[in-house]
N, C-alpha and C positions, 0 to 999 in steps of 0.2 A: 695473744690471739685477737683478731679483729672483733669477734663476738663480744669479748669482755670489754673492749673499748666502747662498743656500741651501747652497752648496758647503761653507761653514764649519760648517753645522749638521747636514747630512744626508749620508749616504754618496754618493759620486760615481755609483755604479751606479743609485741612485734618481734623482738629479738628471738624469742623462744618458740615462735610458731613453726609448724612444719613447712618444709620447702614447697614451693608451688612452681609448676611448669610455666613456660612461656610459649604461647602459640604464635607462630609467624603467620601473618595474614596473607599468604601467597595467593590464595584464591581471590581475595579482593584486589590485590595488586594487579593480578592478571586481567581484571576488568577495567582498571584505571591506568596506573603508572606503567605497567608492563604490557598493556593491550597492543601497542605497536609491535613489540617483539613477538608476542604470542601470535598475532595475526600474520606476521611475516614468515612464520614457520612453513606455511603452505607454499611459499615461494623460494625456500632455501634450496639452492642447487645441490649442495652436498647431500642433503637429506633425500631429495627426490631422485638424484642420480644413483643412489644406493639401490633403488628398486625395492626397498623394504617397506616403504610407506606410500600411502595414497594421498595425494595433495587435496583431493576433494573431501576426504574424511577428516584430514587435519583442519581444513578450512571450516568444515561443519562443526567440528569440536570447538574450535576457537570462537566461532559465531555463537553457538549455543551457550557456551560458558559466559561470554560477555553479556548476553541477553538475560542470563540467569535461568535459562531453560534446563540446564544441566550443570553439574559440577565436575568438570574435566581437568581440574587443576593438577592432579597427580600425573596424568598422562602428558599434559601440555608442558608441565615443569620438567618432566623426564626428557621430552623431546628438545626442549630449550637447552637443558644442560648437555645433552648429547651433541647438539649442533655447536654450542659454544666450546665444548671440550675438543671436538673434532677440529674446529677452526684453530684453536690455540696450539694444538700439537700437530697440525697439518695432517690429520688422519683422513685417508680415503675410505669413506664408508662403503663404497661399492666393492671393496675387497673383503668385506665382512661376510 
């Protein structure tokens, strides 16, 4: 097993410590690297044509998130994944 091999290379307190989770910094990415994609959600035709979402609300959520006024990363990430998935499988959201 890998753990037994590591015992020869790494201190035992490191090998035998409990597992730790890894937090993906999506909230921060949406303020920087993904800010363009997040901001573009309010202009996504597929999303807006569905009639399920309000462009002004999406725009406000993206703006507030980027400015650090609110943490909307969960909702924005969900919308981003919905639009990407709908695009990839050519799903018409207005039929939902």
